[in-house]
Backbone as ProteinMPNN parsed JSONL, in Angstrom:
{"seq_chain_A": "XXXXXXXXXXXXXXXXXXXXXXXXXXXXXXXXXXXXXXXXXXXXXXXXXXXXXXXXXXXXXXXXXXXXXXXXXXXXXXXXXXXXXXXXXXXXXXXXXXXXXXXXXXXXXXXXXXXXXXXXXXXXXXXXXXXXXXXXXXXXXXXXXXXXXXXXXXXXXXXXXXXXXXXXXXXXXXXXXXXXXXXXXXXXXXXXXXXXXXXXXXXXXXXXXXXX", "coords_chain_A": {"N_chain_A": [[1.054, -1.423, 0.114], [0.997, 1.94, -1.009], [1.832, 4.519, 1.12], [0.605, 7.948, 1.451], [1.224, 11.114, 1.416], [2.322, 13.785, 3.935], [0.928, 17.128, 5.067], [1.003, 18.379, 7.048], [3.5, 18.713, 9.581], [4.69, 20.896, 7.641], [2.489, 23.148, 7.592], [2.502, 23.362, 9.621], [4.633, 24.941, 10.465], [5.277, 26.966, 8.818], [2.749, 28.303, 9.706], [3.666, 29.184, 12.785], [5.796, 31.023, 11.88], [4.642, 32.854, 10.7], [2.904, 33.533, 11.759], [4.638, 34.559, 14.095], [6.628, 36.281, 12.376], [3.742, 38.523, 12.152], [3.674, 39.144, 14.334], [6.185, 40.074, 15.101], [6.074, 42.813, 13.41], [3.624, 43.946, 14.206], [5.203, 44.923, 16.772], [7.416, 46.909, 15.877], [5.578, 48.984, 15.334], [3.671, 49.754, 16.661], [6.143, 49.601, 18.601], [7.345, 52.299, 17.521], [5.336, 54.498, 16.422], [4.513, 54.609, 19.511], [7.481, 56.082, 20.022], [8.316, 57.979, 17.716], [7.606, 61.165, 18.039], [5.534, 63.935, 16.997], [5.49, 67.642, 16.778], [3.122, 70.212, 16.077], [3.765, 73.663, 15.193], [2.369, 76.351, 16.126], [2.437, 79.569, 14.852], [1.701, 81.563, 14.843], [-0.301, 82.512, 17.548], [1.87, 81.479, 19.331], [4.602, 82.736, 21.529], [7.101, 85.18, 21.978], [9.136, 86.8, 23.876], [11.389, 89.329, 24.1], [13.972, 91.152, 27.401], [15.982, 94.047, 27.963], [18.595, 94.895, 30.04], [18.682, 98.592, 30.03], [20.174, 102.283, 31.2], [18.942, 103.279, 33.762], [15.602, 102.363, 32.385], [14.458, 99.496, 31.184], [14.65, 97.264, 27.833], [12.216, 97.007, 25.469], [10.992, 94.422, 23.947], [9.244, 92.478, 21.364], [9.512, 89.094, 19.161], [8.91, 87.071, 16.609], [7.507, 84.161, 16.311], [7.667, 81.166, 13.793], [5.812, 78.855, 12.031], [6.415, 75.534, 11.936], [7.72, 72.36, 12.664], [8.965, 69.685, 15.427], [10.556, 67.363, 16.001], [10.865, 64.345, 17.524], [11.991, 62.545, 20.316], [11.566, 61.209, 23.284], [11.685, 58.649, 24.558], [14.561, 58.151, 23.365], [16.064, 60.522, 23.595], [17.062, 61.758, 21.472], [15.969, 63.669, 18.502], [14.419, 66.187, 16.505], [14.418, 68.76, 13.421], [14.216, 73.071, 13.214], [13.063, 75.41, 15.008], [11.936, 79.394, 13.914], [12.605, 82.397, 13.655], [11.914, 84.935, 12.814], [14.071, 87.327, 12.387], [13.723, 90.096, 11.175], [11.515, 91.267, 12.002], [12.046, 91.419, 13.724], [10.831, 94.308, 16.961], [11.388, 96.884, 19.99], [9.012, 98.711, 19.934], [10.237, 101.128, 19.125], [10.394, 103.719, 16.626], [12.494, 105.299, 15.875], [14.143, 103.615, 17.713], [14.199, 100.809, 16.652], [15.291, 100.798, 14.774], [17.789, 101.438, 14.401], [18.225, 98.916, 15.929], [17.905, 97.035, 14.268], [19.832, 97.86, 12.315], [22.558, 98.384, 12.614], [23.345, 95.83, 15.274], [20.921, 93.724, 15.265], [21.231, 93.434, 12.287], [20.296, 92.553, 10.053], [18.94, 92.636, 7.611], [20.532, 91.466, 6.496], [20.9, 88.936, 8.057], [18.702, 87.252, 7.915], [16.94, 85.548, 9.17], [16.377, 83.713, 12.968], [17.917, 81.27, 13.774], [17.023, 78.022, 16.566], [18.086, 74.729, 16.461], [17.463, 71.394, 16.479], [18.437, 69.064, 18.218], [18.496, 67.34, 20.611], [16.404, 65.623, 23.563], [15.575, 65.984, 26.436], [14.004, 64.665, 29.217], [10.331, 63.575, 30.209], [7.882, 63.591, 28.269], [4.42, 65.498, 29.524], [1.144, 62.729, 29.824], [-1.754, 62.511, 27.913], [-4.382, 63.385, 29.463], [-2.502, 63.895, 31.384], [-2.78, 66.373, 33.222], [-0.614, 68.289, 34.431], [1.806, 70.67, 34.424], [5.319, 69.118, 33.198], [8.84, 69.344, 33.155], [11.435, 69.28, 30.625], [14.793, 69.138, 29.186], [16.53, 70.418, 26.488], [17.94, 69.535, 24.111], [20.556, 71.748, 21.645], [21.212, 73.974, 19.524], [21.373, 77.45, 18.733], [21.472, 79.387, 16.058], [22.888, 82.517, 15.36], [23.511, 85.58, 14.091], [25.088, 84.364, 12.127], [26.395, 82.769, 13.22], [26.684, 79.982, 15.492], [25.633, 78.169, 17.86], [25.798, 76.514, 20.4], [23.568, 75.232, 23.09], [21.704, 74.711, 26.034], [18.938, 73.879, 26.942], [16.23, 74.167, 29.121], [13.047, 73.274, 30.336], [9.238, 73.866, 30.459], [6.27, 71.914, 29.588], [2.944, 71.526, 28.396], [0.03, 69.319, 28.523], [-2.811, 68.652, 26.956], [-4.666, 66.524, 25.741], [-4.08, 66.295, 22.347], [-2.765, 69.161, 21.926], [-0.072, 71.029, 23.32], [1.729, 73.295, 25.77], [4.436, 74.607, 25.387], [6.951, 76.644, 27.229], [9.618, 78.232, 27.774], [12.043, 79.968, 29.251], [15.189, 82.26, 28.744], [18.718, 82.603, 29.563], [20.494, 85.033, 26.276], [24.302, 85.776, 25.895], [24.863, 88.569, 24.225], [26.416, 89.843, 23.421], [29.27, 89.129, 23.647], [28.847, 87.024, 22.301], [29.369, 88.679, 19.108], [28.101, 90.098, 19.037], [26.752, 93.375, 18.105], [27.431, 96.162, 20.717], [25.47, 98.53, 21.832], [25.416, 100.263, 23.342], [26.082, 103.849, 24.539], [28.037, 106.827, 25.871], [26.732, 108.357, 27.033], [24.073, 106.348, 27.583], [23.333, 103.002, 29.152], [23.748, 100.459, 27.791], [22.577, 96.431, 28.575], [24.762, 93.351, 28.72], [23.369, 91.024, 28.322], [20.494, 90.125, 27.42], [17.562, 88.76, 28.567], [14.776, 86.128, 27.586], [11.93, 85.464, 27.048], [10.085, 82.953, 25.935], [6.795, 81.747, 24.632], [5.196, 78.139, 23.499], [3.556, 77.376, 20.653], [1.053, 74.499, 20.619], [0.597, 71.117, 18.758], [0.731, 68.281, 18.851], [0.938, 65.083, 16.489], [-0.139, 63.094, 14.204], [3.4, 61.448, 12.571], [4.366, 61.507, 9.695], [5.947, 60.648, 8.326], [8.197, 57.698, 6.648], [8.938, 54.766, 7.235], [12.888, 53.47, 8.899], [14.141, 51.333, 6.579]], "CA_chain_A": [[0.102, -0.026, 0.046], [1.492, 3.886, -1.508], [1.725, 6.279, 1.791], [-0.184, 9.232, 1.095], [2.644, 12.468, 1.951], [1.507, 14.623, 4.427], [1.565, 18.589, 4.425], [1.215, 19.023, 8.456], [4.393, 19.438, 9.184], [4.59, 22.351, 6.868], [1.808, 23.813, 7.645], [2.457, 24.391, 10.954], [6.128, 25.457, 10.339], [4.636, 27.931, 8.146], [2.521, 29.271, 10.399], [4.52, 29.431, 12.99], [6.93, 31.643, 11.535], [3.498, 33.323, 10.144], [2.692, 34.694, 13.827], [5.904, 35.072, 14.344], [5.694, 37.935, 11.273], [2.916, 38.942, 12.864], [4.13, 39.449, 16.214], [6.849, 41.391, 15.215], [5.773, 44.148, 12.656], [3.238, 44.862, 15.138], [5.244, 45.153, 18.404], [7.546, 47.011, 15.284], [5.279, 49.21, 14.811], [3.48, 50.13, 18.477], [7.183, 51.402, 19.008], [7.63, 53.351, 17.273], [3.823, 55.071, 17.365], [5.357, 55.841, 21.07], [8.421, 56.774, 20.469], [8.515, 59.426, 17.668], [6.378, 61.992, 18.171], [5.356, 64.973, 15.667], [4.794, 68.649, 18.208], [3.499, 70.925, 14.545], [4.327, 74.828, 16.173], [1.734, 77.317, 16.053], [3.688, 80.504, 15.021], [0.969, 82.882, 15.349], [-1.033, 81.6, 18.629], [2.833, 81.415, 20.33], [4.875, 84.561, 21.766], [8.916, 84.944, 21.725], [9.654, 87.831, 23.837], [13.05, 90.448, 24.699], [14.205, 91.893, 27.369], [17.178, 94.355, 27.367], [18.65, 96.354, 30.758], [19.321, 99.848, 30.17], [19.944, 103.417, 31.759], [17.103, 104.445, 33.23], [14.81, 102.112, 31.607], [14.231, 99.242, 30.336], [13.622, 98.354, 27.206], [11.346, 95.686, 26.147], [10.774, 93.433, 22.021], [8.816, 91.236, 20.67], [10.207, 88.445, 17.529], [7.879, 86.225, 16.099], [8.125, 82.673, 15.496], [7.601, 80.436, 12.633], [4.894, 77.996, 11.509], [6.967, 74.274, 11.22], [7.568, 70.634, 13.122], [9.652, 69.505, 15.813], [10.363, 65.362, 15.669], [11.378, 63.435, 19.3], [11.825, 60.851, 20.501], [11.761, 61.024, 24.917], [12.769, 57.561, 25.416], [15.841, 57.63, 23.345], [16.421, 61.106, 23.367], [16.814, 61.99, 20.11], [14.636, 65.212, 18.659], [15.034, 66.952, 14.771], [13.442, 70.016, 13.66], [14.192, 73.504, 13.401], [12.261, 77.162, 15.705], [12.776, 79.939, 13.256], [11.86, 83.174, 14.523], [11.662, 86.462, 11.191], [14.87, 88.989, 12.961], [13.033, 91.641, 10.239], [10.138, 92.033, 12.076], [11.895, 92.319, 15.653], [10.308, 95.602, 16.948], [10.767, 97.437, 20.755], [7.869, 99.908, 19.555], [10.051, 103.414, 19.006], [10.563, 103.398, 15.495], [14.414, 105.014, 16.177], [15.08, 102.677, 18.726], [14.003, 99.879, 16.15], [16.11, 101.528, 13.765], [19.1, 100.876, 14.996], [18.392, 97.491, 16.357], [17.942, 96.029, 12.504], [21.421, 98.223, 11.804], [23.605, 98.042, 13.532], [23.099, 94.861, 16.143], [21.285, 92.24, 14.627], [21.918, 93.239, 10.743], [18.628, 91.484, 9.478], [18.751, 92.803, 5.722], [21.436, 90.126, 6.03], [21.28, 87.778, 8.148], [17.383, 87.058, 8.586], [16.757, 83.851, 10.008], [17.599, 83.482, 14.349], [17.175, 79.712, 14.81], [17.715, 77.278, 16.514], [18.225, 72.974, 15.796], [16.607, 70.653, 18.448], [19.003, 67.811, 18.71], [18.591, 65.977, 21.585], [15.686, 66.567, 24.619], [16.125, 64.708, 27.777], [12.961, 63.835, 29.924], [9.329, 62.623, 29.869], [6.595, 64.36, 28.146], [3.444, 64.012, 29.642], [0.306, 62.197, 28.646], [-2.919, 63.009, 27.068], [-4.508, 62.351, 30.638], [-1.912, 64.516, 33.029], [-3.077, 67.866, 32.439], [0.295, 68.98, 35.386], [3.401, 70.368, 33.808], [7.098, 68.516, 32.885], [9.577, 69.987, 33.355], [12.274, 68.386, 29.846], [15.919, 70.058, 28.306], [16.685, 70.542, 24.91], [20.011, 70.514, 23.72], [20.688, 72.307, 20.209], [22.809, 75.027, 18.525], [21.217, 78.6, 18.526], [22.227, 80.536, 15.173], [22.967, 84.211, 15.222], [24.884, 85.834, 13.034], [25.097, 83.113, 11.071], [27.605, 81.515, 14.018], [26.862, 79.222, 15.706], [26.72, 78.166, 19.968], [25.219, 75.041, 21.594], [22.72, 75.661, 24.042], [20.719, 73.394, 27.058], [17.401, 75.311, 27.612], [14.845, 73.654, 30.636], [11.362, 74.14, 29.469], [7.755, 73.443, 30.165], [5.171, 71.305, 29.301], [1.68, 71.199, 29.854], [-0.546, 69.431, 27.402], [-3.746, 68.988, 27.202], [-5.104, 66.072, 24.839], [-3.285, 66.873, 21.628], [-2.806, 70.298, 23.081], [0.683, 71.347, 24.055], [1.91, 74.472, 25.436], [5.99, 75.215, 25.3], [7.052, 78.08, 28.022], [11.605, 78.777, 28.046], [13.792, 81.113, 30.671], [17.125, 81.82, 28.863], [19.246, 84.4, 28.644], [21.016, 85.484, 25.382], [25.015, 86.832, 25.976], [24.357, 88.861, 22.49], [28.089, 90.734, 22.93], [29.635, 88.005, 24.348], [28.129, 85.833, 21.314], [29.723, 88.921, 18.249], [26.957, 91.103, 18.256], [26.643, 94.945, 18.763], [26.259, 96.628, 21.155], [24.328, 99.143, 21.479], [25.958, 100.698, 24.198], [26.456, 104.947, 23.787], [29.074, 107.434, 26.413], [26.03, 108.255, 28.231], [23.41, 105.701, 27.809], [25.033, 102.248, 29.448], [22.949, 98.957, 27.791], [23.43, 95.54, 29.656], [25.285, 92.985, 27.682], [22.6, 90.406, 27.817], [19.155, 89.533, 26.199], [16.569, 87.366, 28.788], [13.701, 85.815, 26.401], [11.034, 84.598, 27.033], [9.076, 82.048, 24.573], [5.724, 80.564, 24.645], [5.07, 78.28, 21.931], [1.527, 76.883, 20.735], [1.758, 73.334, 18.765], [-0.426, 70.235, 17.967], [0.874, 66.886, 18.765], [0.252, 65.125, 14.752], [0.803, 61.558, 13.467], [3.91, 61.336, 11.908], [4.365, 61.533, 7.965], [7.759, 60.185, 7.739], [7.251, 57.261, 6.608], [10.071, 54.292, 9.04], [13.011, 53.669, 7.663], [14.08, 50.348, 6.66]], "C_chain_A": [[0.853, 0.864, -0.094], [0.443, 4.338, 0.21], [1.465, 7.725, 1.122], [1.076, 10.895, 1.636], [1.814, 12.791, 3.09], [2.235, 16.275, 4.737], [1.736, 19.356, 5.48], [1.924, 20.221, 8.582], [5.461, 20.991, 8.862], [3.482, 22.98, 6.945], [1.685, 25.275, 8.569], [4.043, 24.794, 11.206], [5.512, 27.747, 9.576], [2.934, 29.13, 8.582], [2.254, 29.551, 11.745], [5.417, 30.9, 12.594], [5.651, 32.601, 10.675], [2.923, 34.547, 11.375], [3.753, 34.475, 13.879], [6.576, 36.632, 13.62], [4.932, 39.106, 11.85], [3.333, 40.369, 13.773], [5.485, 40.96, 16.001], [6.944, 42.429, 14.164], [5.443, 44.783, 13.457], [3.42, 44.835, 16.463], [6.664, 46.371, 17.905], [7.258, 48.863, 15.142], [4.463, 50.346, 15.189], [5.025, 51.047, 18.709], [8.225, 52.997, 18.599], [6.762, 54.676, 16.621], [3.917, 55.634, 18.145], [6.19, 56.565, 20.596], [8.228, 58.349, 19.648], [6.932, 60.554, 17.89], [6.927, 63.887, 17.608], [5.005, 66.384, 16.582], [5.201, 69.881, 16.01], [3.291, 72.61, 15.374], [2.871, 75.527, 15.165], [1.837, 78.913, 15.702], [2.865, 81.829, 15.052], [-0.142, 83.307, 17.239], [0.763, 81.242, 19.796], [3.333, 83.022, 19.763], [6.762, 84.544, 21.948], [8.886, 87.526, 22.319], [10.809, 88.175, 24.829], [13.304, 91.355, 25.666], [15.693, 92.998, 28.03], [17.186, 95.736, 29.051], [19.329, 97.357, 30.355], [19.147, 100.872, 31.021], [18.516, 103.538, 32.42], [15.655, 103.459, 33.439], [14.699, 100.324, 30.949], [13.554, 98.279, 29.241], [12.932, 96.84, 26.549], [10.837, 95.551, 24.31], [9.632, 92.127, 22.04], [9.134, 90.873, 19.506], [9.159, 87.222, 17.901], [8.042, 84.716, 15.276], [6.879, 82.014, 14.752], [6.575, 79.69, 12.133], [5.899, 76.687, 11.897], [6.133, 73.573, 11.942], [8.621, 70.382, 13.535], [9.337, 67.984, 15.463], [10.84, 65.547, 17.333], [11.138, 63.044, 19.741], [12.36, 60.952, 22.335], [12.921, 59.987, 25.534], [13.837, 57.05, 24.568], [16.399, 59.365, 23.537], [16.808, 61.818, 21.809], [15.757, 63.197, 20.152], [15.514, 66.121, 16.863], [14.053, 68.398, 14.537], [14.374, 71.322, 13.343], [12.955, 74.812, 13.786], [13.041, 78.191, 14.558], [11.796, 81.439, 13.801], [12.267, 84.364, 13.683], [12.157, 88.052, 12.481], [14.916, 90.348, 12.122], [11.351, 92.148, 11.41], [10.645, 92.242, 13.135], [11.151, 93.965, 15.53], [10.387, 95.335, 19.052], [9.427, 98.253, 20.964], [8.316, 101.746, 19.493], [10.545, 102.658, 17.66], [12.621, 104.047, 15.896], [15.115, 104.012, 16.47], [16.191, 101.27, 17.769], [15.473, 100.156, 15.027], [17.955, 100.973, 13.541], [20.016, 99.535, 15.711], [18.296, 97.093, 15.328], [19.369, 96.509, 11.869], [22.094, 98.067, 11.812], [23.88, 96.467, 14.378], [22.663, 93.407, 15.329], [20.727, 91.726, 12.806], [20.924, 91.86, 10.055], [18.349, 92.211, 8.317], [20.106, 91.613, 5.751], [21.645, 89.331, 7.315], [19.684, 87.595, 9.073], [16.285, 86.787, 9.408], [17.743, 84.081, 11.756], [17.152, 81.971, 14.465], [17.964, 79.479, 15.635], [17.33, 75.786, 16.354], [18.645, 72.94, 15.981], [18.182, 69.398, 17.873], [18.654, 66.915, 19.719], [17.297, 66.918, 23.406], [16.074, 65.538, 25.476], [14.345, 64.972, 28.503], [11.927, 63.134, 29.846], [7.788, 64.14, 29.616], [5.163, 64.186, 28.863], [2.564, 63.512, 29.1], [-1.327, 62.981, 28.472], [-3.611, 62.963, 28.168], [-3.632, 63.675, 31.439], [-1.674, 66.037, 32.939], [-1.394, 68.671, 33.717], [1.796, 69.308, 34.274], [4.906, 69.531, 33.799], [7.924, 69.373, 32.589], [10.984, 68.883, 32.423], [13.435, 70.096, 29.718], [15.386, 69.179, 27.262], [17.402, 70.82, 24.836], [19.361, 70.869, 22.205], [21.543, 73.389, 20.241], [21.669, 76.653, 18.253], [22.323, 78.674, 16.943], [21.747, 81.924, 14.937], [23.082, 84.487, 14.141], [25.281, 85.329, 12.37], [26.509, 82.171, 11.841], [26.641, 81.244, 14.902], [26.876, 78.32, 16.865], [25.195, 77.007, 20.615], [25.08, 75.75, 23.006], [21.408, 74.144, 25.569], [19.684, 74.622, 26.956], [16.121, 74.239, 28.286], [13.587, 74.432, 30.146], [10.299, 73.319, 30.578], [7.055, 72.679, 30.077], [4.021, 71.189, 29.211], [1.068, 70.853, 27.969], [-2.011, 68.58, 27.89], [-4.313, 68.1, 25.82], [-4.061, 66.591, 23.575], [-2.508, 68.024, 21.917], [-1.902, 70.791, 23.005], [1.042, 73.113, 24.472], [3.492, 74.182, 26.74], [6.627, 76.493, 25.979], [9.372, 77.722, 28.271], [11.593, 80.02, 28.581], [14.065, 81.214, 29.75], [17.162, 83.245, 29.057], [20.554, 84.209, 27.869], [22.53, 86.299, 25.691], [25.338, 86.913, 24.392], [26.263, 89.897, 22.218], [28.714, 90.227, 22.985], [30.215, 87.409, 22.689], [28.986, 86.67, 19.548], [28.607, 89.893, 18.149], [26.751, 92.288, 18.876], [26.813, 95.499, 19.968], [25.985, 97.579, 21.594], [24.712, 100.922, 22.465], [26.686, 102.543, 23.863], [27.256, 105.2, 25.87], [27.602, 107.555, 28.003], [24.263, 107.516, 28.634], [23.951, 104.064, 27.699], [23.289, 100.913, 28.815], [23.533, 97.636, 28.327], [23.316, 94.609, 28.384], [24.91, 91.46, 26.688], [21.408, 90.753, 27.674], [18.801, 88.695, 27.192], [15.649, 87.512, 27.593], [12.957, 84.728, 27.195], [9.903, 83.504, 25.893], [7.941, 81.253, 25.425], [5.515, 79.933, 23.321], [4.266, 77.258, 22.152], [1.526, 76.605, 19.695], [0.598, 72.212, 19.186], [0.634, 69.28, 18.353], [-0.013, 65.858, 16.095], [0.852, 63.634, 14.455], [2.518, 61.948, 12.825], [4.389, 61.27, 10.57], [4.868, 60.692, 7.626], [7.867, 59.197, 7.396], [9.029, 55.744, 7.245], [11.141, 54.228, 7.634], [13.822, 52.041, 7.776], [15.241, 49.234, 7.632]], "O_chain_A": [[1.719, 0.834, 0.78], [-0.76, 4.434, 0.453], [2.211, 8.359, 0.375], [1.266, 11.051, 2.842], [0.741, 12.218, 3.282], [3.418, 16.613, 4.696], [2.258, 20.471, 5.473], [1.792, 21.415, 8.313], [6.324, 21.679, 9.407], [3.446, 23.69, 5.939], [1.381, 26.467, 8.618], [4.442, 24.9, 12.366], [5.489, 28.944, 9.863], [2.38, 30.102, 8.069], [1.176, 29.994, 12.14], [5.46, 31.773, 13.46], [6.208, 33.137, 9.717], [2.706, 35.737, 11.602], [3.705, 33.449, 13.201], [6.879, 37.687, 14.178], [5.309, 40.268, 11.997], [3.323, 41.598, 13.85], [5.623, 42.1, 16.446], [8.054, 42.952, 14.063], [6.02, 45.796, 13.851], [2.521, 44.762, 17.302], [7.215, 46.912, 18.864], [8.095, 49.746, 14.956], [4.361, 51.433, 14.619], [5.232, 52.248, 18.882], [9.0, 53.887, 18.948], [7.346, 55.724, 16.343], [3.667, 56.839, 18.178], [5.941, 57.77, 20.596], [8.071, 59.437, 20.202], [5.705, 60.473, 17.849], [7.913, 64.615, 17.72], [4.003, 66.162, 17.262], [6.157, 70.144, 15.28], [2.479, 72.56, 16.298], [2.514, 75.292, 14.011], [1.152, 79.582, 16.475], [3.34, 82.946, 15.256], [-0.444, 84.405, 17.707], [0.639, 80.795, 20.936], [3.089, 83.833, 18.87], [7.364, 83.472, 22.011], [8.762, 88.623, 21.775], [11.125, 87.637, 25.89], [13.041, 92.507, 25.321], [16.48, 92.307, 28.678], [16.497, 96.731, 29.275], [20.549, 97.235, 30.254], [18.153, 100.787, 31.741], [17.414, 103.776, 31.925], [14.819, 103.65, 34.323], [15.112, 100.349, 29.79], [12.329, 98.162, 29.269], [13.129, 95.75, 27.085], [10.419, 96.489, 23.631], [9.468, 91.128, 22.74], [9.186, 91.721, 18.616], [8.782, 86.69, 18.946], [8.478, 84.352, 14.184], [5.669, 82.165, 14.924], [6.35, 80.42, 11.167], [6.593, 77.339, 12.677], [4.915, 73.615, 12.118], [9.571, 70.553, 12.771], [8.355, 67.496, 14.904], [11.063, 66.534, 18.034], [9.934, 62.869, 19.928], [13.55, 60.752, 22.577], [13.951, 60.022, 26.207], [14.212, 55.885, 24.697], [17.622, 59.287, 23.653], [16.099, 62.814, 21.671], [15.047, 63.624, 21.062], [16.638, 66.411, 16.453], [13.227, 68.895, 15.302], [15.525, 70.939, 13.137], [12.087, 75.114, 12.967], [14.227, 78.075, 14.247], [10.634, 81.462, 14.204], [13.323, 84.81, 14.133], [11.558, 88.977, 13.028], [15.687, 91.303, 12.22], [10.537, 93.072, 11.401], [10.116, 93.104, 13.836], [10.962, 94.626, 14.509], [9.889, 94.366, 19.623], [8.892, 98.389, 22.064], [7.714, 102.812, 19.62], [10.94, 101.498, 17.545], [13.619, 103.352, 16.087], [16.141, 103.532, 15.987], [17.355, 100.87, 17.787], [16.446, 99.435, 14.807], [18.772, 100.415, 12.809], [21.18, 99.203, 15.936], [19.104, 96.17, 15.423], [19.995, 95.796, 11.084], [22.634, 97.449, 10.895], [24.874, 95.912, 13.909], [23.352, 92.467, 14.932], [20.257, 90.72, 12.275], [21.039, 90.67, 9.762], [17.138, 92.348, 8.14], [20.408, 91.026, 4.712], [22.83, 89.099, 7.554], [19.48, 87.717, 10.281], [15.333, 87.316, 9.982], [18.922, 84.381, 11.944], [16.2, 81.574, 15.137], [19.058, 80.002, 15.844], [16.142, 75.6, 16.091], [19.754, 73.464, 16.088], [18.528, 69.437, 16.692], [18.555, 65.706, 19.507], [17.338, 68.005, 23.982], [16.723, 64.513, 25.271], [13.628, 65.693, 27.81], [12.121, 61.983, 29.453], [7.181, 64.989, 30.268], [4.649, 63.068, 28.903], [2.638, 63.535, 27.871], [-1.711, 63.992, 29.06], [-3.717, 61.737, 28.157], [-4.332, 64.424, 32.121], [-0.658, 66.676, 32.662], [-1.336, 69.892, 33.566], [2.511, 68.535, 33.636], [5.46, 69.56, 34.898], [7.697, 70.198, 31.703], [11.53, 67.966, 33.037], [13.231, 71.291, 29.934], [14.644, 68.22, 27.05], [17.914, 71.888, 25.172], [18.285, 70.536, 21.708], [22.495, 73.56, 21.002], [21.21, 76.607, 17.111], [23.454, 78.219, 16.772], [20.679, 82.359, 14.507], [22.802, 83.756, 13.191], [26.142, 85.921, 11.719], [27.274, 81.335, 11.359], [25.775, 82.079, 15.163], [27.899, 77.664, 17.057], [24.048, 77.047, 21.062], [25.832, 76.414, 23.719], [20.719, 73.124, 25.571], [19.754, 75.851, 26.915], [15.236, 73.706, 27.617], [13.284, 75.566, 29.773], [10.596, 72.381, 31.317], [7.046, 72.389, 31.274], [3.65, 70.539, 30.188], [1.283, 71.414, 26.895], [-2.18, 68.021, 28.973], [-4.453, 68.771, 24.797], [-3.176, 67.361, 23.947], [-1.347, 67.74, 22.21], [-2.255, 71.755, 22.325], [0.728, 74.036, 23.72], [3.651, 73.858, 27.917], [6.828, 77.439, 25.216], [9.974, 76.935, 29.001], [11.014, 81.005, 28.125], [13.466, 80.381, 29.071], [16.498, 84.275, 28.935], [21.51, 83.568, 28.305], [22.351, 87.513, 25.795], [25.771, 86.074, 23.601], [26.89, 90.336, 21.254], [29.488, 90.601, 22.104], [31.318, 87.362, 22.144], [29.285, 85.84, 18.69], [28.316, 90.413, 17.071], [26.574, 92.333, 20.094], [25.813, 95.104, 20.568], [26.932, 97.567, 22.38], [24.398, 102.099, 22.283], [27.643, 102.639, 23.095], [27.168, 104.391, 26.793], [27.522, 107.151, 29.163], [23.489, 107.892, 29.514], [24.656, 103.656, 26.775], [22.206, 100.726, 29.37], [24.741, 97.558, 28.549], [22.52, 94.68, 27.447], [25.312, 90.945, 25.645], [21.222, 91.959, 27.837], [19.466, 87.66, 27.153], [15.589, 88.466, 26.817], [13.242, 83.651, 27.719], [8.969, 83.926, 25.211], [8.029, 80.501, 26.396], [5.555, 80.552, 22.258], [4.114, 76.509, 23.117], [1.691, 77.136, 18.597], [-0.278, 72.568, 19.975], [1.722, 69.744, 18.015], [-0.812, 66.066, 15.182], [2.014, 63.23, 14.493], [2.606, 63.165, 12.663], [5.316, 60.47, 10.696], [4.493, 59.918, 6.745], [7.141, 58.895, 8.343], [10.094, 56.251, 7.597], [10.985, 54.494, 6.442], [14.082, 51.577, 8.886], [15.056, 48.017, 7.652]]}, "name": "protein", "num_of_chains": 1, "seq": "XXXXXXXXXXXXXXXXXXXXXXXXXXXXXXXXXXXXXXXXXXXXXXXXXXXXXXXXXXXXXXXXXXXXXXXXXXXXXXXXXXXXXXXXXXXXXXXXXXXXXXXXXXXXXXXXXXXXXXXXXXXXXXXXXXXXXXXXXXXXXXXXXXXXXXXXXXXXXXXXXXXXXXXXXXXXXXXXXXXXXXXXXXXXXXXXXXXXXXXXXXXXXXXXXXXX"}
């Protein structure tokens, strides 16, 4: 009597490999979804304010953040993207002072953009259900007048579902960084400027395809 071939072992092996492949794919996609997060920045809703001490008074001014996206992974500390402000739109609401600021300090006709390029992040983003602010640290490069300056910025992040608010306060030693000191014989101006940022944005899906 002729023995009939059996395909049961082959079927079982194929099914096992299929299940393993599906499980690995699910884990990889879940990990990417949880790790890679993209923040879409709303420039119109955000604010950048600066103050500069001077003889007898304090100069207060504004800069304007551009729309953009930054990508970050708190699990690994990776971050990328660039935050930009338009130096040509900087104002202190004094026409004569603003003209001097643009011509001799910011040189905004030659150097339009002030940029912060993200390189890393430390800390944990609040969950969608957690209304308490979290403190993170951003590491990156500030580009001012075409020169790069490494910086680490402490930030406070508040999240309400997908809406995110980021606040930061830091000091820029603009004279040490090579910008013109606007002080004159009578009017003395501080050598550092204090900056406060209020960034508004939303967490959006990562549209970039995963690397093979």
